[in-house]
N, CA, C, O and the ligand as a Tripos MOL2 file, in Angstrom:
@<TRIPOS>MOLECULE
protein
  241   239    61     0     0
PROTEIN
NO_CHARGES

@<TRIPOS>ATOM
      1 N           0.8420   -1.2100    0.0000 N.3       1 MET1
      2 CA          0.0000    0.0000    0.0000 C.3       1 MET1
      3 C           0.8740    1.2560    0.0000 C.2       1 MET1
      4 O           1.8580    1.3360    0.7350 O.2       1 MET1
      5 N           0.5170    2.2030   -0.8030 N.am      2 GLU2
      6 CA          1.2940    3.4420   -0.8620 C.3       2 GLU2
      7 C           1.0570    4.2870    0.3830 C.2       2 GLU2
      8 O          -0.0130    4.2360    0.9890 O.2       2 GLU2
      9 N           2.0620    5.0600    0.7520 N.am      3 PRO3
     10 CA          1.9160    5.9130    1.9460 C.3       3 PRO3
     11 C           0.7050    6.8350    1.8540 C.2       3 PRO3
     12 O           0.0410    7.0890    2.8590 O.2       3 PRO3
     13 N           0.4140    7.3360    0.6610 N.am      4 THR4
     14 CA         -0.7210    8.2560    0.5450 C.3       4 THR4
     15 C          -2.0200    7.5450    0.8880 C.2       4 THR4
     16 O          -2.9210    8.1320    1.4870 O.2       4 THR4
     17 N          -2.1080    6.2800    0.5060 N.am      5 ASN5
     18 CA         -3.3170    5.5370    0.8380 C.3       5 ASN5
     19 C          -3.4510    5.3470    2.3410 C.2       5 ASN5
     20 O          -4.5530    5.3820    2.8880 O.2       5 ASN5
     21 N          -2.3270    5.1490    2.9930 N.am      6 LEU6
     22 CA         -2.3710    4.9860    4.4470 C.3       6 LEU6
     23 C          -2.8750    6.2530    5.1170 C.2       6 LEU6
     24 O          -3.6640    6.2060    6.0610 O.2       6 LEU6
     25 N          -2.4010    7.3920    4.6080 N.am      7 VAL7
     26 CA         -2.8480    8.6640    5.1870 C.3       7 VAL7
     27 C          -4.3410    8.8180    4.9910 C.2       7 VAL7
     28 O          -5.0540    9.2460    5.8990 O.2       7 VAL7
     29 N          -4.8140    8.4670    3.8000 N.am      8 ARG8
     30 CA         -6.2500    8.5840    3.5390 C.3       8 ARG8
     31 C          -7.0420    7.6820    4.4870 C.2       8 ARG8
     32 O          -8.0720    8.0800    5.0320 O.2       8 ARG8
     33 N          -6.5440    6.4770    4.6680 N.am      9 LEU9
     34 CA         -7.2530    5.5430    5.5390 C.3       9 LEU9
     35 C          -7.3170    6.0930    6.9560 C.2       9 LEU9
     36 O          -8.3410    5.9820    7.6300 O.2       9 LEU9
     37 N          -6.2210    6.6830    7.3990 N.am     10 LYS10
     38 CA         -6.1850    7.2320    8.7490 C.3      10 LYS10
     39 C          -7.1910    8.3640    8.8920 C.2      10 LYS10
     40 O          -7.9090    8.4500    9.8890 O.2      10 LYS10
     41 N          -7.2360    9.2290    7.8870 N.am     11 LYS11
     42 CA         -8.1940   10.3420    7.9470 C.3      11 LYS11
     43 C          -9.6250    9.8080    7.9450 C.2      11 LYS11
     44 O         -10.4960   10.3200    8.6490 O.2      11 LYS11
     45 N          -9.8470    8.7790    7.1460 N.am     12 TYR12
     46 CA        -11.1890    8.2140    7.0660 C.3      12 TYR12
     47 C         -11.6100    7.6780    8.4370 C.2      12 TYR12
     48 O         -12.7440    7.8830    8.8700 O.2      12 TYR12
     49 N         -10.7000    7.0010    9.1040 N.am     13 GLN13
     50 CA        -11.0410    6.4360   10.4120 C.3      13 GLN13
     51 C         -11.3050    7.5230   11.4380 C.2      13 GLN13
     52 O         -12.1430    7.3690   12.3260 O.2      13 GLN13
     53 N         -10.5700    8.6350   11.3020 N.am     14 MET14
     54 CA        -10.7650    9.7260   12.2610 C.3      14 MET14
     55 C         -12.1160   10.3940   12.0730 C.2      14 MET14
     56 O         -12.6660   10.9770   13.0070 O.2      14 MET14
     57 N         -12.6460   10.3050   10.8600 N.am     15 HIS15
     58 CA        -13.9460   10.9180   10.6180 C.3      15 HIS15
     59 C         -15.1050   10.0560   11.1150 C.2      15 HIS15
     60 O         -16.2380   10.5260   11.2180 O.2      15 HIS15
     61 N         -14.8160    8.8180   11.4150 N.am     16 GLN16
     62 CA        -15.8740    7.9600   11.9510 C.3      16 GLN16
     63 C         -16.3110    8.4960   13.3040 C.2      16 GLN16
     64 O         -15.4840    8.9140   14.1140 O.2      16 GLN16
     65 N         -17.5900    8.4830   13.5380 N.am     17 LYS17
     66 CA        -18.0660    8.9420   14.8380 C.3      17 LYS17
     67 C         -17.6420    7.9490   15.9230 C.2      17 LYS17
     68 O         -17.6870    6.7380   15.7070 O.2      17 LYS17
     69 N         -17.2400    8.4440   17.0600 N.am     18 PRO18
     70 CA        -16.9110    7.5280   18.1500 C.3      18 PRO18
     71 C         -18.1500    6.7640   18.5620 C.2      18 PRO18
     72 O         -19.2680    7.2710   18.4730 O.2      18 PRO18
     73 N         -17.9440    5.5550   19.0070 N.am     19 HIS19
     74 CA        -19.0960    4.7480   19.3920 C.3      19 HIS19
     75 C         -19.6600    5.2500   20.7170 C.2      19 HIS19
     76 O         -19.0210    5.1430   21.7630 O.2      19 HIS19
     77 N         -20.8530    5.7910   20.6490 N.am     20 LEU20
     78 CA        -21.4890    6.2950   21.8610 C.3      20 LEU20
     79 C         -22.6570    5.4010   22.2340 C.2      20 LEU20
     80 O         -23.3110    4.8440   21.3520 O.2      20 LEU20
     81 N         -22.9270    5.2540   23.5030 N.am     21 PRO21
     82 CA        -24.1020    4.4690   23.9000 C.3      21 PRO21
     83 C         -25.3750    5.1900   23.4690 C.2      21 PRO21
     84 O         -25.4080    6.4180   23.3990 O.2      21 PRO21
     85 N         -26.3960    4.4380   23.1890 N.am     22 THR22
     86 CA        -27.6610    5.0410   22.7710 C.3      22 THR22
     87 C         -28.8060    4.4750   23.5980 C.2      22 THR22
     88 O         -28.7160    3.3890   24.1690 O.2      22 THR22
     89 N         -29.8740    5.2430   23.6410 N.am     23 LYS23
     90 CA        -31.0980    4.8100   24.3060 C.3      23 LYS23
     91 C         -32.2790    5.1560   23.4300 C.2      23 LYS23
     92 O         -32.1470    5.9090   22.4660 O.2      23 LYS23
     93 N         -33.4280    4.6110   23.7600 N.am     24 THR24
     94 CA        -34.6510    4.9560   23.0520 C.3      24 THR24
     95 C         -35.4890    5.8520   23.9440 C.2      24 THR24
     96 O         -35.7250    5.5310   25.1080 O.2      24 THR24
     97 N         -35.9350    6.9690   23.4020 N.am     25 CYS25
     98 CA        -36.7030    7.9300   24.1850 C.3      25 CYS25
     99 C         -38.0130    7.3050   24.6510 C.2      25 CYS25
    100 O         -38.7320    6.7030   23.8540 O.2      25 CYS25
    101 N         -38.3230    7.4450   25.9240 N.am     26 ALA26
    102 CA        -39.5380    6.8640   26.4830 C.3      26 ALA26
    103 C         -40.7820    7.6310   26.0600 C.2      26 ALA26
    104 O         -41.8990    7.1540   26.2550 O.2      26 ALA26
    105 N         -40.6020    8.8010   25.4880 N.am     27 ASN27
    106 CA        -41.7460    9.6020   25.0770 C.3      27 ASN27
    107 C         -42.0130    9.4870   23.5710 C.2      27 ASN27
    108 O         -43.1130    9.1170   23.1630 O.2      27 ASN27
    109 N         -41.0210    9.8000   22.7590 N.am     28 CYS28
    110 CA        -41.2370    9.8150   21.3150 C.3      28 CYS28
    111 C         -40.7640    8.5330   20.6370 C.2      28 CYS28
    112 O         -41.0670    8.3150   19.4640 O.2      28 CYS28
    113 N         -40.0320    7.6830   21.3470 N.am     29 GLY29
    114 CA        -39.6130    6.4040   20.7940 C.3      29 GLY29
    115 C         -38.4250    6.4790   19.8620 C.2      29 GLY29
    116 O         -38.0420    5.4700   19.2700 O.2      29 GLY29
    117 N         -37.8300    7.6550   19.7200 N.am     30 LYS30
    118 CA        -36.6810    7.7930   18.8300 C.3      30 LYS30
    119 C         -35.3970    7.4670   19.5840 C.2      30 LYS30
    120 O         -35.2800    7.7510   20.7760 O.2      30 LYS30
    121 N         -34.4250    6.8640   18.8760 N.am     31 PRO31
    122 CA        -33.1260    6.6150   19.5130 C.3      31 PRO31
    123 C         -32.3470    7.9060   19.6490 C.2      31 PRO31
    124 O         -32.4040    8.7750   18.7790 O.2      31 PRO31
    125 N         -31.6220    8.0250   20.7410 N.am     32 PHE32
    126 CA        -30.7580    9.1890   20.9240 C.3      32 PHE32
    127 C         -29.4520    8.7390   21.5360 C.2      32 PHE32
    128 O         -29.3830    7.7180   22.2210 O.2      32 PHE32
    129 N         -28.4110    9.5210   21.2750 N.am     33 ALA33
    130 CA        -27.0630    9.1250   21.6810 C.3      33 ALA33
    131 C         -26.6290    9.8720   22.9370 C.2      33 ALA33
    132 O         -27.1560   10.9280   23.2880 O.2      33 ALA33
    133 N         -25.6740    9.2870   23.5720 N.am     34 TRP34
    134 CA        -25.0810    9.8570   24.7860 C.3      34 TRP34
    135 C         -24.6030   11.2790   24.5310 C.2      34 TRP34
    136 O         -24.0300   11.5710   23.4810 O.2      34 TRP34
    137 N         -24.8380   12.1500   25.4860 N.am     35 ARG35
    138 CA        -24.3310   13.5200   25.3980 C.3      35 ARG35
    139 C         -23.5230   13.8310   26.6410 C.2      35 ARG35
    140 O         -23.7300   13.2690   27.7160 O.2      35 ARG35
    141 N         -22.5900   14.7550   26.4440 N.am     36 LYS36
    142 CA        -21.6680   15.0520   27.5480 C.3      36 LYS36
    143 C         -22.4200   15.5760   28.7730 C.2      36 LYS36
    144 O         -22.0210   15.3130   29.9080 O.2      36 LYS36
    145 N         -23.4940   16.3090   28.5460 N.am     37 LYS37
    146 CA        -24.2280   16.8760   29.6810 C.3      37 LYS37
    147 C         -24.8750   15.7870   30.5330 C.2      37 LYS37
    148 O         -25.2780   16.0310   31.6700 O.2      37 LYS37
    149 N         -24.9700   14.5810   29.9680 N.am     38 TRP38
    150 CA        -25.5820   13.4720   30.7140 C.3      38 TRP38
    151 C         -24.5500   12.5440   31.3230 C.2      38 TRP38
    152 O         -24.9060   11.4970   31.8640 O.2      38 TRP38
    153 N         -23.2700   12.9080   31.2450 N.am     39 GLN39
    154 CA        -22.2360   11.9370   31.6030 C.3      39 GLN39
    155 C         -22.3600   11.4530   33.0470 C.2      39 GLN39
    156 O         -21.9330   10.3410   33.3570 O.2      39 GLN39
    157 N         -22.9260   12.2540   33.9230 N.am     40 LYS40
    158 CA        -23.0270   11.8320   35.3240 C.3      40 LYS40
    159 C         -24.3700   11.1940   35.6480 C.2      40 LYS40
    160 O         -24.5590   10.6610   36.7410 O.2      40 LYS40
    161 N         -25.3080   11.2460   34.6980 N.am     41 MET41
    162 CA        -26.6550   10.7410   34.9960 C.3      41 MET41
    163 C         -27.2170    9.9400   33.8280 C.2      41 MET41
    164 O         -28.4340    9.8240   33.6760 O.2      41 MET41
    165 N         -26.3290    9.3880   33.0020 N.am     42 TRP42
    166 CA        -26.7810    8.6770   31.8040 C.3      42 TRP42
    167 C         -27.7220    7.5360   32.1530 C.2      42 TRP42
    168 O         -28.6660    7.2780   31.4060 O.2      42 TRP42
    169 N         -27.5000    6.8540   33.2480 N.am     43 ILE43
    170 CA        -28.3420    5.7270   33.6300 C.3      43 ILE43
    171 C         -29.7800    6.1840   33.8610 C.2      43 ILE43
    172 O         -30.7220    5.4270   33.6250 O.2      43 ILE43
    173 N         -29.9440    7.4140   34.3190 N.am     44 GLU44
    174 CA        -31.2810    7.9060   34.6470 C.3      44 GLU44
    175 C         -31.9780    8.5620   33.4650 C.2      44 GLU44
    176 O         -33.1780    8.8290   33.5260 O.2      44 GLU44
    177 N         -31.2400    8.8240   32.3850 N.am     45 VAL45
    178 CA        -31.8290    9.5300   31.2480 C.3      45 VAL45
    179 C         -32.8290    8.6320   30.5260 C.2      45 VAL45
    180 O         -32.5020    7.5050   30.1550 O.2      45 VAL45
    181 N         -34.0520    9.1350   30.3270 N.am     46 LYS46
    182 CA        -35.0770    8.3510   29.6340 C.3      46 LYS46
    183 C         -35.6130    9.0560   28.3980 C.2      46 LYS46
    184 O         -36.2530    8.4320   27.5510 O.2      46 LYS46
    185 N         -35.3560   10.3480   28.2910 N.am     47 TYR47
    186 CA        -35.9410   11.1150   27.1980 C.3      47 TYR47
    187 C         -34.8580   11.7990   26.3720 C.2      47 TYR47
    188 O         -33.8070   12.1720   26.8920 O.2      47 TYR47
    189 N         -35.1290   11.9570   25.0700 N.am     48 CYS48
    190 CA        -34.1320   12.5080   24.1620 C.3      48 CYS48
    191 C         -33.9440   13.9960   24.3840 C.2      48 CYS48
    192 O         -32.9040   14.5440   24.0190 O.2      48 CYS48
    193 N         -34.9130   14.6570   24.9680 N.am     49 SER49
    194 CA        -34.8190   16.1010   25.1300 C.3      49 SER49
    195 C         -35.6410   16.5340   26.3410 C.2      49 SER49
    196 O         -36.4510   15.7740   26.8710 O.2      49 SER49
    197 N         -35.4130   17.7580   26.7560 N.am     50 GLU50
    198 CA        -36.1890   18.2810   27.8840 C.3      50 GLU50
    199 C         -37.6700   18.3360   27.5330 C.2      50 GLU50
    200 O         -38.5320   18.1160   28.3840 O.2      50 GLU50
    201 N         -37.9510   18.6340   26.2590 N.am     51 ARG51
    202 CA        -39.3480   18.7260   25.8340 C.3      51 ARG51
    203 C         -40.0540   17.3820   26.0270 C.2      51 ARG51
    204 O         -41.1780   17.3300   26.5270 O.2      51 ARG51
    205 N         -39.3930   16.3080   25.6320 N.am     52 CYS52
    206 CA        -39.9840   14.9830   25.7940 C.3      52 CYS52
    207 C         -40.1620   14.6750   27.2810 C.2      52 CYS52
    208 O         -41.1630   14.0720   27.6700 O.2      52 CYS52
    209 N         -39.2240   15.0740   28.0980 N.am     53 GLY53
    210 CA        -39.3460   14.8450   29.5250 C.3      53 GLY53
    211 C         -40.5360   15.5690   30.1110 C.2      53 GLY53
    212 O         -41.1770   15.0740   31.0370 O.2      53 GLY53
    213 N         -40.8330   16.7350   29.5770 N.am     54 ARG54
    214 CA        -41.9720   17.5060   30.0820 C.3      54 ARG54
    215 C         -43.2800   16.9580   29.5580 C.2      54 ARG54
    216 O         -44.2890   16.9890   30.2640 O.2      54 ARG54
    217 N         -43.2850   16.4530   28.3270 N.am     55 ASN55
    218 CA        -44.5220   15.9770   27.7220 C.3      55 ASN55
    219 C         -45.0670   14.7180   28.3700 C.2      55 ASN55
    220 O         -46.2490   14.4040   28.2270 O.2      55 ASN55
    221 N         -44.2210   14.0050   29.0760 N.am     56 LYS56
    222 CA        -44.6610   12.7080   29.6070 C.3      56 LYS56
    223 C         -45.9160   12.8400   30.4710 C.2      56 LYS56
    224 O         -46.7800   11.9630   30.4480 O.2      56 LYS56
    225 N         -46.0170   13.9230   31.2250 N.am     57 ASN57
    226 CA        -47.1580   14.0900   32.1180 C.3      57 ASN57
    227 C         -48.4460   14.3310   31.3420 C.2      57 ASN57
    228 O         -49.5160   13.8790   31.7520 O.2      57 ASN57
    229 N         -48.3450   15.0430   30.2220 N.am     58 ARG58
    230 CA        -49.5470   15.3700   29.4660 C.3      58 ARG58
    231 C         -50.0600   14.1540   28.7020 C.2      58 ARG58
    232 O         -51.2660   14.0020   28.5040 O.2      58 ARG58
    233 N         -49.1520   13.2990   28.2770 N.am     59 LEU59
    234 CA        -49.5650   12.1910   27.4160 C.3      59 LEU59
    235 C         -50.2350   11.0520   28.2000 C.2      59 LEU59
    236 O         -51.0160   10.2930   27.6250 O.2      59 LEU59
    237 N         -49.9560   10.9270   29.4450 N.am     60 ALA60
    238 CA        -50.4690    9.8210   30.2400 C.3      60 ALA60
    239 C         -51.9890    9.7260   30.0930 C.2      60 ALA60
    240 O         -52.6130    8.8500   30.6910 O.2      60 ALA60
    241 ZN        -38.0560   12.0910   22.6560 Zn       61 ZN61
@<TRIPOS>BOND
     1     1     2 1
     2     2     3 1
     3     3     4 2
     4     3     5 am
     5     5     6 1
     6     6     7 1
     7     7     8 2
     8     7     9 am
     9     9    10 1
    10    10    11 1
    11    11    12 2
    12    11    13 am
    13    13    14 1
    14    14    15 1
    15    15    16 2
    16    15    17 am
    17    17    18 1
    18    18    19 1
    19    19    20 2
    20    19    21 am
    21    21    22 1
    22    22    23 1
    23    23    24 2
    24    23    25 am
    25    25    26 1
    26    26    27 1
    27    27    28 2
    28    27    29 am
    29    29    30 1
    30    30    31 1
    31    31    32 2
    32    31    33 am
    33    33    34 1
    34    34    35 1
    35    35    36 2
    36    35    37 am
    37    37    38 1
    38    38    39 1
    39    39    40 2
    40    39    41 am
    41    41    42 1
    42    42    43 1
    43    43    44 2
    44    43    45 am
    45    45    46 1
    46    46    47 1
    47    47    48 2
    48    47    49 am
    49    49    50 1
    50    50    51 1
    51    51    52 2
    52    51    53 am
    53    53    54 1
    54    54    55 1
    55    55    56 2
    56    55    57 am
    57    57    58 1
    58    58    59 1
    59    59    60 2
    60    59    61 am
    61    61    62 1
    62    62    63 1
    63    63    64 2
    64    63    65 am
    65    65    66 1
    66    66    67 1
    67    67    68 2
    68    67    69 am
    69    69    70 1
    70    70    71 1
    71    71    72 2
    72    71    73 am
    73    73    74 1
    74    74    75 1
    75    75    76 2
    76    75    77 am
    77    77    78 1
    78    78    79 1
    79    79    80 2
    80    79    81 am
    81    81    82 1
    82    82    83 1
    83    83    84 2
    84    83    85 am
    85    85    86 1
    86    86    87 1
    87    87    88 2
    88    87    89 am
    89    89    90 1
    90    90    91 1
    91    91    92 2
    92    91    93 am
    93    93    94 1
    94    94    95 1
    95    95    96 2
    96    95    97 am
    97    97    98 1
    98    98    99 1
    99    99   100 2
   100    99   101 am
   101   101   102 1
   102   102   103 1
   103   103   104 2
   104   103   105 am
   105   105   106 1
   106   106   107 1
   107   107   108 2
   108   107   109 am
   109   109   110 1
   110   110   111 1
   111   111   112 2
   112   111   113 am
   113   113   114 1
   114   114   115 1
   115   115   116 2
   116   115   117 am
   117   117   118 1
   118   118   119 1
   119   119   120 2
   120   119   121 am
   121   121   122 1
   122   122   123 1
   123   123   124 2
   124   123   125 am
   125   125   126 1
   126   126   127 1
   127   127   128 2
   128   127   129 am
   129   129   130 1
   130   130   131 1
   131   131   132 2
   132   131   133 am
   133   133   134 1
   134   134   135 1
   135   135   136 2
   136   135   137 am
   137   137   138 1
   138   138   139 1
   139   139   140 2
   140   139   141 am
   141   141   142 1
   142   142   143 1
   143   143   144 2
   144   143   145 am
   145   145   146 1
   146   146   147 1
   147   147   148 2
   148   147   149 am
   149   149   150 1
   150   150   151 1
   151   151   152 2
   152   151   153 am
   153   153   154 1
   154   154   155 1
   155   155   156 2
   156   155   157 am
   157   157   158 1
   158   158   159 1
   159   159   160 2
   160   159   161 am
   161   161   162 1
   162   162   163 1
   163   163   164 2
   164   163   165 am
   165   165   166 1
   166   166   167 1
   167   167   168 2
   168   167   169 am
   169   169   170 1
   170   170   171 1
   171   171   172 2
   172   171   173 am
   173   173   174 1
   174   174   175 1
   175   175   176 2
   176   175   177 am
   177   177   178 1
   178   178   179 1
   179   179   180 2
   180   179   181 am
   181   181   182 1
   182   182   183 1
   183   183   184 2
   184   183   185 am
   185   185   186 1
   186   186   187 1
   187   187   188 2
   188   187   189 am
   189   189   190 1
   190   190   191 1
   191   191   192 2
   192   191   193 am
   193   193   194 1
   194   194   195 1
   195   195   196 2
   196   195   197 am
   197   197   198 1
   198   198   199 1
   199   199   200 2
   200   199   201 am
   201   201   202 1
   202   202   203 1
   203   203   204 2
   204   203   205 am
   205   205   206 1
   206   206   207 1
   207   207   208 2
   208   207   209 am
   209   209   210 1
   210   210   211 1
   211   211   212 2
   212   211   213 am
   213   213   214 1
   214   214   215 1
   215   215   216 2
   216   215   217 am
   217   217   218 1
   218   218   219 1
   219   219   220 2
   220   219   221 am
   221   221   222 1
   222   222   223 1
   223   223   224 2
   224   223   225 am
   225   225   226 1
   226   226   227 1
   227   227   228 2
   228   227   229 am
   229   229   230 1
   230   230   231 1
   231   231   232 2
   232   231   233 am
   233   233   234 1
   234   234   235 1
   235   235   236 2
   236   235   237 am
   237   237   238 1
   238   238   239 1
   239   239   240 2
@<TRIPOS>SUBSTRUCTURE
     1 MET1         2 RESIDUE 1 A MET
     2 GLU2         6 RESIDUE 1 A GLU
     3 PRO3        10 RESIDUE 1 A PRO
     4 THR4        14 RESIDUE 1 A THR
     5 ASN5        18 RESIDUE 1 A ASN
     6 LEU6        22 RESIDUE 1 A LEU
     7 VAL7        26 RESIDUE 1 A VAL
     8 ARG8        30 RESIDUE 1 A ARG
     9 LEU9        34 RESIDUE 1 A LEU
    10 LYS10       38 RESIDUE 1 A LYS
    11 LYS11       42 RESIDUE 1 A LYS
    12 TYR12       46 RESIDUE 1 A TYR
    13 GLN13       50 RESIDUE 1 A GLN
    14 MET14       54 RESIDUE 1 A MET
    15 HIS15       58 RESIDUE 1 A HIS
    16 GLN16       62 RESIDUE 1 A GLN
    17 LYS17       66 RESIDUE 1 A LYS
    18 PRO18       70 RESIDUE 1 A PRO
    19 HIS19       74 RESIDUE 1 A HIS
    20 LEU20       78 RESIDUE 1 A LEU
    21 PRO21       82 RESIDUE 1 A PRO
    22 THR22       86 RESIDUE 1 A THR
    23 LYS23       90 RESIDUE 1 A LYS
    24 THR24       94 RESIDUE 1 A THR
    25 CYS25       98 RESIDUE 1 A CYS
    26 ALA26      102 RESIDUE 1 A ALA
    27 ASN27      106 RESIDUE 1 A ASN
    28 CYS28      110 RESIDUE 1 A CYS
    29 GLY29      114 RESIDUE 1 A GLY
    30 LYS30      118 RESIDUE 1 A LYS
    31 PRO31      122 RESIDUE 1 A PRO
    32 PHE32      126 RESIDUE 1 A PHE
    33 ALA33      130 RESIDUE 1 A ALA
    34 TRP34      134 RESIDUE 1 A TRP
    35 ARG35      138 RESIDUE 1 A ARG
    36 LYS36      142 RESIDUE 1 A LYS
    37 LYS37      146 RESIDUE 1 A LYS
    38 TRP38      150 RESIDUE 1 A TRP
    39 GLN39      154 RESIDUE 1 A GLN
    40 LYS40      158 RESIDUE 1 A LYS
    41 MET41      162 RESIDUE 1 A MET
    42 TRP42      166 RESIDUE 1 A TRP
    43 ILE43      170 RESIDUE 1 A ILE
    44 GLU44      174 RESIDUE 1 A GLU
    45 VAL45      178 RESIDUE 1 A VAL
    46 LYS46      182 RESIDUE 1 A LYS
    47 TYR47      186 RESIDUE 1 A TYR
    48 CYS48      190 RESIDUE 1 A CYS
    49 SER49      194 RESIDUE 1 A SER
    50 GLU50      198 RESIDUE 1 A GLU
    51 ARG51      202 RESIDUE 1 A ARG
    52 CYS52      206 RESIDUE 1 A CYS
    53 GLY53      210 RESIDUE 1 A GLY
    54 ARG54      214 RESIDUE 1 A ARG
    55 ASN55      218 RESIDUE 1 A ASN
    56 LYS56      222 RESIDUE 1 A LYS
    57 ASN57      226 RESIDUE 1 A ASN
    58 ARG58      230 RESIDUE 1 A ARG
    59 LEU59      234 RESIDUE 1 A LEU
    60 ALA60      238 RESIDUE 1 A ALA
    61 ZN61       241 GROUP 0 **** ****
């Protein structure tokens, strides 16, 4: 393999998104990915957004 191809491969791998844990929103059912703001409470996160968290009471 030529060196230029190796560089391209390396750049390609760097562009891949890091593997983040995902969950399914308990309100809208859409999958959402881990966010830094949830790093200390990811286990407790059930909704993809604050809006979904608020809507849960109305939908019941
Ligand atoms: Zn949602």
